[in-house]
Structures are given as structure tokens and as C-alpha cells.
C-alpha positions, 0 to 999 in steps of 0.5 A: 419932602426930604431936603436935598442934602439929607436925601443925598447923605441917606442915599450914600449911607444906604450903599454900605450894605450893598457894598458888603454884599457885592463882595460876595455877589458881584453880579446881583448883590440882592435878589440873586435868585429869581423866576422870570414871568410873563403875562398881561395887565388889564388896566381899568383906570383910576384918578391918580394923575398918572396916565399909565394908571388912569387910562384903561388899556392892556399891557404885555408884562414881563416880571421877575419874582425873587427873594431879596436877601437870598437867605436859605430856603425856608427862612423868612425873606422880603419878597420882591416883584419887578414889573416891566411894561411898555413905556411912553414911546415904541420900544421904551419900557417902564420898570416898577419895583415892588416888595412885600409890605403892610397896607396901612398908612404907616405899615405900607412903608415897612418891608415884611418878611415871609416864608411863603408868598402872602396874600397881602400887598407888594408895595412900591415904598417910594412915590411917583410924582403925578399931576395931582401929587405923590402916588404909590403903587401896589400889587395884592395877590388874589387868594389861592387854594394853596399858598405859593412857596418862595423857592424858585423851582416850586414857585414856577411849578405852582404857576405852570397850570394856575397863573398868579393873579394880582390886583394892581392898586394905587394910593396917595401916601396916606390915602386908601388903596384903589384898584386900577387893574388886574395882573395875570402872570405865568412862568416865562423866560429867565432874565439874563445876568445883565438884564436889570430893572431900573425904576429911575430911568424907566418910569410909567407913562405920565409918572416922574421921580421926585428929586429926593427919591432919585438921590436916595436910590441912585447911589445903590443902583449905580453900585449894583450895576457897576462890575466889580474889579477883579483882584490884582487890577487897578 
């Protein structure tokens, strides 16, 4: 795993582009435009070492689909899918952040740009720590007659009468993807400006964050959450 000093330095370096974007987008440096979704996750179970994945069950889900950099519509962008499911205790929540990526042993760690919603995976990139070691999570959309557009209005309209169905998958960092559930999403209430996903504080039942993943991500998440000072204020 990444040594503490290295991951801490990399985490600090990673804040640079967020700092630039935050000057122009003080509320959300990335994923500025999104579509609120709601639906159900039916978990069939697995053998990952994480209870949320391994135990069959059914979860109500809130989700947000978005374009990472917010390039002009029609341009390729990295697409994001954030999931919110029940946490370990009543009232708790777990936030799972996924983005378009490859599915191979190396390409699963590489974000991919798309003009339309692909049928390939949305992946977690960084692993959770389970009882049996590191675990990655992904969501793979089931085929549709017409590809989904990425612009928020057209995306929402396409789902109005035809829900978005995705297979939920887990894998070790170099192992094969294995299905553990099916996710069905429809248009839902939008997320408010102050309503954010935090995968560091809110993890699925039975999962933990590695120290190195926390050090890599925490500076950027802290910067994104911090209100920008108004001009003229100390």
C-alpha cells in the first residue's frame, strides 16, 4: 500500500485543480450539474468480506448522476454516479462514489470520457477495506434501445418511463468482477446545494477506508466542502 508520507503529499498535490475550479465554482468545483435519482437496490449477496455486499437484502437508494468537469453539452466528460444507501445504524447513510472507467485489471483504475452514457462500468477506483482484503465496487448499466444522453434535462426525460437498470459488481483490485445486486433508478428529488456525498465519513456496512485512501482524498474533499471567502473579507 502507499506509504503515509507519499499518500499525504499526493493528496495535497491533488487539491491544486480543485482550488482553481473553486474560484469559479465556489459551491461545487466539480459535478456542478446533476440529476437527482431514487430507486431500489436488490442485493443477492457475494463473498467479498464486506457485509453490505455479501448479505442479501433490499435498500432504498438516492443517487445523483452528473458530468464531472461540466464541459459544454456534447463534449466528452467523465460521468459520475453517486449512491446513497442506509448505513450501519438507523438514520445513518453510506455514500458510494463511482465514475466511468474501464473494466480490465488496469483500465478499471483509469477514468474514461464519454458523450453519452456508456454500457461499460462506473467504478470506485479506490478500494474499501473488507475482512478479506481490498474490495472495489462498480455499476454496469444494462443495455438500452437508445443510449442515454448526458445533458441533465434529456437524461431525466429518458428515465421518466423507462428506469435506469444497473448491475452492481465487486472485485479485488486484480480479480474478476462479480455481480452482487441490481439497481433500478428513476428521476427523483434534486440534491440541495449543501447536500453532499462523503465517502470518507459514510461507508457501507462492514467496510472501512484504508489510511492511504483517506490521506489521498481528504484534502480535496475538505476544500470542496469549505465555503469560499468573499472578496474583502479576512
